[in-house]
LUMMARVEX-566359 format. One record per residue (C-alpha): x, y, z; residue in three letters; residue number from 0. Coordinates in Angstrom, 1 decimal. Example, Ala and Ser with C-alpha at 12.3 -4.5 7.8 and 13.67 -1.06 7.14 Angstrom:
2
   east  north     up fipa tinu
   12.3   -4.5    7.8  ALA    0
   13.7   -1.1    7.1  SER    1
This chain:
169
   east  north     up fipa tinu
    0.0    0.0    0.0  MET    0
    1.4    3.4   -1.0  ASP    1
    0.6    6.4    1.1  VAL    2
    1.3   10.1    0.4  LYS    3
    2.9   12.0    3.2  ASP    4
    2.3   15.7    4.2  ALA    5
    4.4   17.0    1.3  ILE    6
    3.2   14.6   -1.4  GLY    7
    6.0   11.9   -1.3  ARG    8
    4.9    8.3   -1.8  GLN    9
    5.8    5.7    0.9  TRP   10
    5.2    2.0    0.7  GLN   11
    3.8    1.0    4.1  LEU   12
    2.7   -2.5    3.6  SER   13
    3.8   -5.4    1.4  THR   14
    3.0   -9.0    0.5  ILE   15
    6.1  -10.9   -0.9  GLN   16
    6.7  -14.3   -2.2  VAL   17
   10.1  -15.6   -0.9  ASP   18
   11.8  -18.4   -2.8  PHE   19
   15.2  -17.9   -1.2  GLN   20
   14.7  -18.4    2.6  ASN   21
   13.3  -21.9    2.2  PRO   22
   16.3  -22.9    0.1  GLN   23
   18.7  -21.1    2.5  ARG   24
   17.3  -22.8    5.6  PHE   25
   16.8  -26.2    3.8  ASP   26
   13.1  -26.2    4.6  LEU   27
   11.0  -29.1    3.5  GLU   28
    7.5  -30.6    4.0  TYR   29
    5.9  -33.9    3.0  VAL   30
    3.1  -33.3    0.5  GLY   31
    0.0  -35.3   -0.2  ALA   32
    2.0  -37.4   -2.7  ASP   33
    4.2  -38.5    0.2  ASN   34
    7.2  -36.8   -1.3  GLN   35
    9.5  -34.0    0.1  ARG   36
    8.9  -30.6   -1.3  HIS   37
   10.5  -27.2   -0.6  GLN   38
    7.8  -24.6    0.5  PRO   39
    7.4  -21.1   -0.9  ILE   40
    7.2  -18.5    1.8  MET   41
    4.8  -15.6    1.8  VAL   42
    5.8  -12.6    3.9  HIS   43
    3.3   -9.9    4.8  ARG   44
    4.1   -6.7    6.4  ALA   45
    0.9   -4.8    7.0  LEU   46
    2.6   -1.7    8.2  PHE   47
    5.9   -2.2    6.4  GLY   48
    8.3   -0.6    8.7  SER   49
    6.5    0.5   11.9  VAL   50
    8.9    3.4   12.2  GLU   51
    8.0    4.6    8.7  ARG   52
    4.3    4.2    9.4  PHE   53
    4.6    6.3   12.5  PHE   54
    6.8    8.8   10.8  GLY   55
    4.2    9.4    8.1  VAL   56
    1.5    9.5   10.7  LEU   57
    3.3   12.1   12.8  LEU   58
    4.1   14.2    9.7  GLU   59
    0.5   14.0    8.5  HIS   60
   -0.9   15.4   11.7  PHE   61
    2.2   17.7   12.3  ALA   62
    2.2   16.2   15.9  GLY   63
   -1.3   17.5   16.6  ALA   64
   -3.0   14.1   16.8  PHE   65
   -6.8   14.0   16.9  PRO   66
   -8.2   13.5   20.4  VAL   67
   -8.9    9.8   19.9  TRP   68
   -5.3    9.1   18.8  LEU   69
   -3.4   11.5   21.1  ALA   70
   -1.2    9.8   23.6  PRO   71
   -2.3   12.4   26.2  THR   72
   -5.9   13.6   25.5  GLN   73
   -6.3   15.9   28.5  VAL   74
   -3.9   17.7   30.8  ARG   75
   -5.3   19.2   34.0  VAL   76
   -3.6   22.2   35.5  LEU   77
   -4.4   23.5   39.0  PRO   78
   -3.9   27.2   39.3  VAL   79
   -2.3   26.8   42.8  ARG   80
   -1.1   23.9   45.0  ASP   81
   -4.4   24.0   47.0  ASP   82
   -6.4   23.2   43.9  HIS   83
   -4.3   20.0   43.2  GLU   84
   -6.6   17.6   45.2  THR   85
   -9.6   18.6   43.1  TYR   86
   -7.5   18.4   39.9  ALA   87
   -6.3   14.9   40.9  ARG   88
  -10.0   13.8   41.3  ARG   89
  -10.7   15.0   37.8  ILE   90
   -7.7   13.1   36.3  VAL   91
   -8.7   10.0   38.3  ASP   92
  -12.2   10.2   36.9  ARG   93
  -11.0   10.7   33.3  LEU   94
   -8.6    7.8   33.6  VAL   95
  -11.3    5.6   35.2  ALA   96
  -13.5    6.3   32.2  GLU   97
  -10.8    5.2   29.8  GLY   98
   -9.3    8.5   28.8  PHE   99
   -5.6    9.4   28.8  ARG  100
   -5.1   12.3   31.2  ALA  101
   -2.4   13.7   33.3  ASP  102
   -1.8   16.5   35.8  LEU  103
    1.0   19.0   36.0  VAL  104
    1.2   20.6   39.4  GLY  105
    1.6   24.3   40.2  ALA  106
    5.4   24.2   40.4  ASP  107
    5.7   26.7   37.5  GLU  108
    3.5   29.7   36.6  LYS  109
    0.2   28.8   35.0  LEU  110
    1.0   30.6   31.8  GLY  111
    4.2   28.6   31.3  ALA  112
    2.3   25.3   31.9  ARG  113
   -0.4   26.3   29.4  ILE  114
    2.2   27.2   26.8  ARG  115
    4.0   23.9   27.3  LYS  116
    0.7   22.0   26.8  ALA  117
    0.1   24.0   23.6  LYS  118
    3.6   23.3   22.4  VAL  119
    2.9   19.6   23.1  ASP  120
   -0.2   20.0   20.9  LYS  121
   -2.5   18.4   23.5  LEU  122
   -6.2   18.3   22.4  PRO  123
   -7.5   19.6   25.8  TYR  124
   -6.1   21.6   28.7  VAL  125
   -8.3   21.9   31.7  LEU  126
   -7.5   24.7   34.2  VAL  127
   -9.0   24.5   37.7  VAL  128
   -9.1   27.4   40.2  GLY  129
  -11.1   28.6   43.2  ASP  130
  -14.4   28.9   41.4  ASP  131
  -14.0   25.5   39.8  ASP  132
  -13.3   23.8   43.1  VAL  133
  -16.4   25.5   44.6  GLU  134
  -18.8   24.7   41.8  HIS  135
  -17.4   21.4   40.4  GLY  136
  -16.4   22.9   37.1  THR  137
  -13.3   23.3   34.9  VAL  138
  -11.9   25.8   32.4  GLY  139
  -11.7   24.1   29.1  VAL  140
   -8.9   25.2   26.7  ASN  141
   -9.3   23.1   23.5  PRO  142
   -6.5   23.1   20.9  ARG  143
   -7.4   25.6   18.3  GLY  144
  -10.6   26.7   20.0  GLY  145
  -12.0   29.3   22.4  GLU  146
  -11.5   29.0   26.2  VAL  147
  -14.7   28.2   28.1  GLU  148
  -15.0   28.8   31.8  ARG  149
  -17.4   27.1   34.2  GLY  150
  -17.9   23.9   32.3  VAL  151
  -19.2   21.1   34.5  THR  152
  -17.0   18.0   34.7  VAL  153
  -19.9   15.9   33.5  ASP  154
  -20.4   18.0   30.4  ASP  155
  -16.7   17.9   29.6  PHE  156
  -16.6   14.1   30.0  VAL  157
  -19.6   13.8   27.7  ASP  158
  -17.9   16.1   25.1  ARG  159
  -14.7   14.2   25.3  LEU  160
  -16.5   10.8   24.9  ALA  161
  -18.4   12.2   21.9  ALA  162
  -15.1   13.4   20.3  ASP  163
  -13.4   10.1   20.8  VAL  164
  -16.4    8.1   19.5  LEU  165
  -16.8   10.3   16.4  ALA  166
  -13.0   10.1   15.8  ARG  167
  -13.1   13.9   15.7  ALA  168
């Protein structure tokens, strides 16, 4: 199967090959229905060809900004301060329990620097939690390429994330 990469180059990612050499090289034989010894013909298949080449084309295609269903980390939760970390941890635990890939980055650095890092990492969603969120059971949702939303309930965000993953959005 040939696939074009992001700049139009063709790459062969999968093959099916008939191999006459390895059975001869390894002196392979089988006994056929005629009760005689025969040398087999090997068929090799490589559905992804080189795994490295496959992932290279995939990375290049998405420019590192994987869709939410494919992203290694789908959601990063950022507490504004250390005292918000317990609430942030509960959100991460819920997301992970529901089968999502989420992590938490504590308040060791300034919030702006942590948000920038998550954007550079091209994460699909960054959730920010502060005083109001802890009090009301909400999150600030910062989607990659979208507008920031404040005061989103955790249930609503989980439903949105599940819909995105299911739709392969």
